[in-house]
KOLGURO-811673 format. One record per residue (C-alpha): residue number from 1; y, z, x. Coordinates in nm, 2 decimals, padded with zeros to 4 digits. Layout:
N
<tikol NUM; py Y; pz Z; px X>
...
***
This chain:
73
<tikol 1; py 15.65; pz 04.42; px -21.96>
<tikol 2; py 15.70; pz 04.13; px -22.20>
<tikol 3; py 15.63; pz 04.20; px -22.57>
<tikol 4; py 15.51; pz 03.96; px -22.83>
<tikol 5; py 15.49; pz 04.08; px -23.19>
<tikol 6; py 15.28; pz 03.84; px -23.40>
<tikol 7; py 15.21; pz 04.07; px -23.70>
<tikol 8; py 15.18; pz 03.87; px -24.02>
<tikol 9; py 15.04; pz 03.57; px -23.84>
<tikol 10; py 14.67; pz 03.47; px -23.86>
<tikol 11; py 14.46; pz 03.29; px -23.60>
<tikol 12; py 14.50; pz 03.06; px -23.44>
<tikol 13; py 14.88; pz 03.14; px -23.44>
<tikol 14; py 14.86; pz 03.46; px -23.24>
<tikol 15; py 14.66; pz 03.29; px -22.97>
<tikol 16; py 14.90; pz 02.99; px -22.97>
<tikol 17; py 15.20; pz 03.23; px -22.91>
<tikol 18; py 15.01; pz 03.42; px -22.64>
<tikol 19; py 14.92; pz 03.09; px -22.46>
<tikol 20; py 15.28; pz 02.98; px -22.47>
<tikol 21; py 15.43; pz 03.31; px -22.35>
<tikol 22; py 15.17; pz 03.34; px -22.07>
<tikol 23; py 15.26; pz 03.00; px -21.94>
<tikol 24; py 15.62; pz 03.12; px -21.89>
<tikol 25; py 15.52; pz 03.43; px -21.70>
<tikol 26; py 15.46; pz 03.49; px -21.33>
<tikol 27; py 15.14; pz 03.63; px -21.17>
<tikol 28; py 15.13; pz 04.00; px -21.19>
<tikol 29; py 15.34; pz 04.03; px -21.51>
<tikol 30; py 15.20; pz 04.18; px -21.82>
<tikol 31; py 15.22; pz 04.08; px -22.18>
<tikol 32; py 15.18; pz 04.33; px -22.47>
<tikol 33; py 15.07; pz 04.16; px -22.79>
<tikol 34; py 15.10; pz 04.34; px -23.12>
<tikol 35; py 14.90; pz 04.18; px -23.40>
<tikol 36; py 14.75; pz 04.28; px -23.73>
<tikol 37; py 14.50; pz 03.99; px -23.72>
<tikol 38; py 14.16; pz 04.15; px -23.65>
<tikol 39; py 14.01; pz 03.83; px -23.51>
<tikol 40; py 14.27; pz 03.84; px -23.23>
<tikol 41; py 14.06; pz 04.13; px -23.08>
<tikol 42; py 13.80; pz 03.86; px -23.00>
<tikol 43; py 13.99; pz 03.54; px -22.96>
<tikol 44; py 14.26; pz 03.66; px -22.71>
<tikol 45; py 14.01; pz 03.83; px -22.47>
<tikol 46; py 13.78; pz 03.52; px -22.48>
<tikol 47; py 14.07; pz 03.30; px -22.41>
<tikol 48; py 14.19; pz 03.53; px -22.13>
<tikol 49; py 13.84; pz 03.53; px -21.96>
<tikol 50; py 13.82; pz 03.15; px -21.98>
<tikol 51; py 14.17; pz 03.11; px -21.83>
<tikol 52; py 14.12; pz 03.39; px -21.56>
<tikol 53; py 14.37; pz 03.63; px -21.71>
<tikol 54; py 14.31; pz 04.01; px -21.71>
<tikol 55; py 14.29; pz 04.20; px -22.04>
<tikol 56; py 14.42; pz 04.54; px -21.93>
<tikol 57; py 14.36; pz 04.72; px -22.27>
<tikol 58; py 14.29; pz 04.68; px -22.64>
<tikol 59; py 14.41; pz 04.96; px -22.86>
<tikol 60; py 14.34; pz 04.96; px -23.23>
<tikol 61; py 14.63; pz 05.16; px -23.39>
<tikol 62; py 14.49; pz 05.13; px -23.74>
<tikol 63; py 14.75; pz 04.90; px -23.90>
<tikol 64; py 14.78; pz 04.69; px -23.59>
<tikol 65; py 14.62; pz 04.61; px -23.26>
<tikol 66; py 14.79; pz 04.63; px -22.92>
<tikol 67; py 14.65; pz 04.40; px -22.65>
<tikol 68; py 14.78; pz 04.41; px -22.29>
<tikol 69; py 14.72; pz 04.11; px -22.07>
<tikol 70; py 14.80; pz 04.07; px -21.70>
<tikol 71; py 14.87; pz 03.72; px -21.57>
<tikol 72; py 14.65; pz 03.65; px -21.27>
<tikol 73; py 14.74; pz 03.29; px -21.19>
***
């Protein structure tokens, strides 16, 4: 699983880095995004749905959020 730590970055930067990383991945691979930007809980899943990617889980760890995305296409 690929990991992307974007803590300290605010939207739209976390989404920008997710989009770039996902474009490098193959179908079936997963990306774990670690962010402390609360808006990413909404923007990343919305982007994933629009671009037919699967959000596997969203875990709020208190100080940060862990979002796992599976590349479908």
